[in-house]
N, C-alpha and C positions, 0 to 999 in steps of 0.2 A: 080502561085500565089506568090506575093512578100510579104514576112514576115520578119520584122526586129526585132529580139529579144532584149529586154533591159537586159543587163548583168551587169550594174552598175547604181548607183544613179545619178540623175542630180545635186543634192546638196551634198556638202561635209559634211554639218552639218545641223541638223534639225532646228537649231536656225536661219539659213539663209532663212527659209521659212516664208512668211507672206502675208497679203492681198495686192492686187494691184500690185504685182510684180511677175514675173516668168522668167525663163531662156529664154523662147522662145515666146515673145509676138506675137500676131496675129493682123495684119492690115486687116481691114475688113470694108465693107460698105462705109459709107460716112464720111471719115476722122476719123474713130474710130480706136483706137489701144487698144487691151485688154491685160492686164498684163504688161503694160509699165509705171507704176508709179501711177495709179489711179484706182479706182473701179467705176463700172457703174451698174445701176439698169437694170435688165432684167425682163420685165413685161410679164407675161403669162396669158392667158385668154381662156375662152370657150364661144362659142356663145350660145344664148338661144335656147332651143330645137325647138321652132317654126321657127327659122331662117333657119333651115336645110331643109325646105320643098322644096325649089327650089334653083337652082344655083344663080339666081338673088337676092333672099332674103339673101343668105349667103354672097355674095359679098358686098351687102349693109351693112350687119352687121359688117363685117370686116373693111370696110371703116370707119364706125362710131367708132369702137374700136380704130383704128389706129389714127384717127383725135383727139379723146378724149385724148389719151395718150400723143401724141406729143404736143397738145395745152397746157395741164396741165404742162408738163415739161418746156415749154417756159414761161408760166405764172409765175411759181414759181422760174424760173431762174436756172434750172439745165442744165449743159452743155452737157450731153450725155445720151443716153438711148438705150437699145436693146429691140426689140419686138420679142417674140417667139410665133409663130402660130403652135400649136399642132393640127394636122388635126383631124377633125371628120371623121368618116369612109367614108362618101360619097366623101370627097375631095381627098382621095387616090384612091378609087375604080374608080372614074371618074377623071383621071389624069388632064384633061384640067381644071377642077374646081379649083384644087390647083394652077395651073399655072396662071389662071386669077385672083385669089385672091392675089397671090404673086405680080403680076403686079400692081394691084390696090393699094395695101398697099405701095409698093415701090414708086409709083408716088406721093403719099401724103407725104411720108418721104422726098423725094427729094425736094419737094416744100418748106417744112419747113426748110430743111437744107440750101437751097439757100437763103431764106429770112431772117432766124434768126441765121444761123450758127451752129445749134445744130448737134452734132456728133451722128450718129445713124446707126444701122444695123438691119437686119431682119433675124431671124432664122426660118426655117420651119422644122417641124418634122412630116413626114408622119406616118400614123398609120401602125403598123405591121399587114397587112391584110392576112398574110400567114396562119392564123388559122381561118377557117370558120366553126363554129359549131364543129362537131367531126372530120372535115377534117384538117389535119396538112400537109401543102404543102410548105415546106421550100425552095425547089429548082425547083419547076415546074412552072405552068402557073401563079399562084398567085405571085410568085417571080418576074416574068417578068413584071407583072402589077405594082408591087411595084417599080421596077427600072424605069418604064415609068413615075411614079409619081415624082421620084427624078429628072429625066431629065426635066420634065415640069417646076418644080419650080425653078430649077437651071438656066434655060434659060429665066425665066420671072421675076427675081428680088430678089429671095432669096439669101442672102449673105452667110448663113451658113446652112449646111445640118446635121440633126440629126435624130435619131430614138430611140425608146425604144424597143429593139429587144426581141423576145420571144423564142429564141432557148433554148431547154432543159426544158421548163416550164411544159410540160406534166409529165415528170419524177419528177420534183421538187414538183409539186402539190401532187403527190402520196406520195412522201417522207415526206412532211411537215405534213401530217395527221398522220404519224407514227413515227415522230422524227427519221427518218432513216438517219444516218450520211453517210452511203455509198451512198444513193440516192442523198443527198445534193452534195456530192463530184463529183459524176458522172454527175449530171444534170448541175452543174455550171462549175466545173473545166475541164470537158471533152466536153460534148455536147454543152454547152453554148459558150465555147471558140472556138470550131470548127465552130459553126454557125457564130459568129461575124467576124472571120477571112474571111470566105467566103463572107459575106455580105459587109464588109467594104472594101474589095479589089475592089468590083464593085462600091460602093458609092464614093470611093476616085477617081476612074477613071472618073466618071461623074463630080465630083467637078473640077478636073483638066481640063476636056474638056471645061467647062463653066467659068473657072477662078474664082471659088468661093471656099469657105472653107469647107472641110470635117471636121466637128466639133467634135461630140462625141456621145456616147451611154451611157447607164446606166444599172445596174443590177436590175432595178425596179421590173421586173416580178418575181424575186427570192428574193433578199435581202430585198427589200422594202415590199414585201408580208410578209416575216417573221417578219419584224419590226412592221407592222400593226397588224398582228395576236398576237404578243407578247403584244402589247398595252402599257398601262401605268402601274404604280406600283401596281394597284389593279387587274390587269389581270393575268391569269395563264393558258391561252390556250396552249402556248408554252413558254419556259423560255426565258428570256432576254439574258441569256448566249448563248443559241442556236442561237438567232438572231445575236449576236455579232460574233460568229464563222462563220455563213453564210456570214456575211458582209466581214469578212477577206478573205474568199474564193472568194467572188465576185470581189475583187480587181484584182485577177489573171485573171479573165475573162475579166473585163473591160480594163485591160492593153492591151489585144490582139487587141482591136479596134485601138489603136495607133500604134501597131506593124504592122497593116495592112494598115496604111496610114493616119489615122485621125491626126489632128494637134491641136485640141482644138479650142475654149473653150469647156471643158467637159460639159456634160448635167447636168442641175441643180439638179435633184433629185437623182443623183449618190452620195450618202453620202460617198462612198468610194473614192471620188475624191481627198481628201488630200493625200491619199496613191499614187494615180496616179500622182499627181503633184510632189511628192517627187521623184518618179522614173523617170518621163519623162521631167519635167520642163515645161509642157504646161500650159496655163491658164485654170482656172476652174470656172464654175458657181456653186453656192450652194444655198440651201434653209435652213430655220431655223425659227427664231422667227417671221419673216415677211411672213411666209407661213401658218399661223394659219387659214387663210381663206380656206385652202385646207385640212390640216390635223394637228395633234399634233405629236410632237416627244419629246425626252428627251435630246436634245442637241441644243436648239434653239439659244444660244449665241455661243457655241463652233464652230459651222459650219462656222461662219464668219471669223475664225482665219486666213485662207489662201485664201479666195475667191477673184476672180478678177471680176466676175459678181455676183450680189446678187439678187435672184429671189423670187417671191411669190408663186412658184409652180404652182398654177392656180386659177382663180376665174371666176365664171360665170358673164357674162356681164349683168348688170341691174342697175337701179338707186339706189342710197344710199343718206343719208343726205348730205354728203360732195361732191356729184357729182355722176358720174357713178363709179362702182366698180373698173374699171381699172384706173381711175383717182386717187381714194383714195389710192389704194394699190401701184400704181406707185409712188405717192408722198411719201408714207411711206418708200418704198424701197430707194428712192433717198435721203431722209434725213439720212437714215442709211449710205448710201455711202458718203454723205457729211461729216459725222462724221469720217468715216474711212479715207477719203482723207485729212481731217484736221489733223488727227494723223500723216499721212505720211509727210505732209508739215511742221509740227511742230517738227518732230524728235521723236515722241512718238509712232511709229508704233509697236514696240515690247512690249511696256508697255500695249497698248490696246489689242494687240493680246493675251497676257498672261492673262489679266483680263477676256476676253471673254472665253478663253479656261478653266481657272481654275474654272469659275463659274459653269460649267457643268461637269467637268472632272470626278468627283466621283458620279455623279447622277445615273449612270447605267453602266453595262458592255459595252453596245454599245457606249456610249459616251467616255468611258475610252479608248477603243482601237483606237478611231479616234482622240484623242488629237494629235496634230501635231508631238510630239516626238515619240509617240507610232505608229502613222501612218508611220513615217520614219523607225522605227524598223521593222514593217511588210513589208515595201517595200524592206528593205535589205534582208529579208528572201526570198521574191519572186524572186529577181534578182539573188540570189545565186543558184537557181534551174531554171534558165531562159529557158533552153533548153527542159524542160519537162513540158507541160501544166498541166498534172495531178499532178505531184509531187510538183510543186510550189503552187498549191491550197491546197494540203494536208499539206504541211509544214507551210503555212500561217495559216491554221486552228489550227495546233498544237501550233504554236507560240502564237496565240491569247489566247489559253487556259492557257499557261504558264504565260502570262501577267496578265490575270484575276486572276489566283491563287496567284501570287505574290502580286497583289494589295489588294486582300481580306485579307491579313495579316496586312494591314494598314488601309487606309481611305475608301476603297471600301467595303461597307457593303453588303454581300450576304445573302439572306434568306436560310433556310434549303433546300428548293426546288431548288434554284439556285446552291447551293453547290453540291447537289446530281447530278444535271444535268451536272455540270462541270466535276465531277469525271467520270460520265458515258461517256461523249463525249471524254474525254482524253483517257480513256481506249479503246474505240472503234477505235479511230484513230491509236493507237499503234498496234491494232490487224490487221489493214488493211495492205495489201502488199504495198511495195514501187515500185513494178514492174508494169509499166503502161500497158503492154500487158496483163498480167495476170488479172489485175484489170478490164480492158475493156472487156475482154472475159467473165468474171464472170458477170459483170453488164449487158452486152448486152443480155445474156441468161435470167438473172433474170427479168429485166424490160420489155423485149419483152413479157414475159409470164404474167407479172403482170399489165402492163399498155396498154390498148387497142389501144391508139392513138400513142404509140411510134413506129416509123418506122426508123430503123437504116439507111435506104437509104437517109433519110432527111439530114444526116450528112456525107454522102459519106462512110458509114461503111458497 
């Protein structure tokens, strides 16, 4: 397995990071270049439930979605767009379905590119089918079927390959119900990292074989789960500080995707992507204020600060007053990108970046640690311990605690509940060993006994 560890930052200064630019732009699809001086909308969608009844209905649905988006972009005069097709389960289980849908979508996009010159690309994201009910089969028959799906879409028109991987989720779900710091660290920093290294080594080979882009992954199944459970400022199921610390850990896991061969653009719902960009210099997609059709967060402006693609996260396809949902949200995203691009062209990039960032910086611990300067600081911590996947996640968690504690003495207001949680997490992190082997041995015994679906062999352990 080929793994390239990042031991230094891509940027010399966090002030050099901003939207629409990255160190290593990606040329992809039909004349599109991502991170090369402009931003582009990435429209993501879900078919109606009834459309999944047959392959033919599903192909027709995705043809309608594709045509609706591209037509609206041309109608309103936007120069570029990315479409992301996140697979419904049947499209991955039946690999040829995904391939035929990718082919149908790409044919439409090519026609519009040829006639109107719109720059565009197609991202496909197979479902992580390796969890079927109580069966967790990360490296067996279900894994082979997943790779077949990647091969089909790559050979039939998908320009970018992504996934929202689920490695470590069984232990994480157990841990999040108990606010178990050791479980967070084991499931994300160790199990999740081992899994994405294995997974992306093979995805990268498929991308290379078909001359397409191995794009990126996300810690959605762990960090986003924590973010959603933490909820808004009225929710207290888990603390927002816990969610912020989990996010910091998740960057160490997501980084491994690029160490195993991915090149970006990073997946939209990876809120940790600003940290990834700081370390790797790859382009990133992000979600925020224009993804309220899918969910709410506490950093809707801030996440635009360094984006190269700007996504709506997802919306079900149906009619709305302004057209179909994909037309409405695609247009909203594209107007956001037009504003970002105007700032770039007028020399006001950093001014707008800082306005976006400061508007949410102190709203919550989660937004605070993801402000671009703090993302850079977390990145520095991760690369300092680059050779140890466990230790870099642990140190990132500890650094996030220090950052939140420092900010709480200033503009970041923490409730009594959040302060108590911060103190508890900080203390528990200090009590955990820095020795990876000892930590892994302890955790393997502990979680094998406590989590029925945890099988160490899924991770080569």
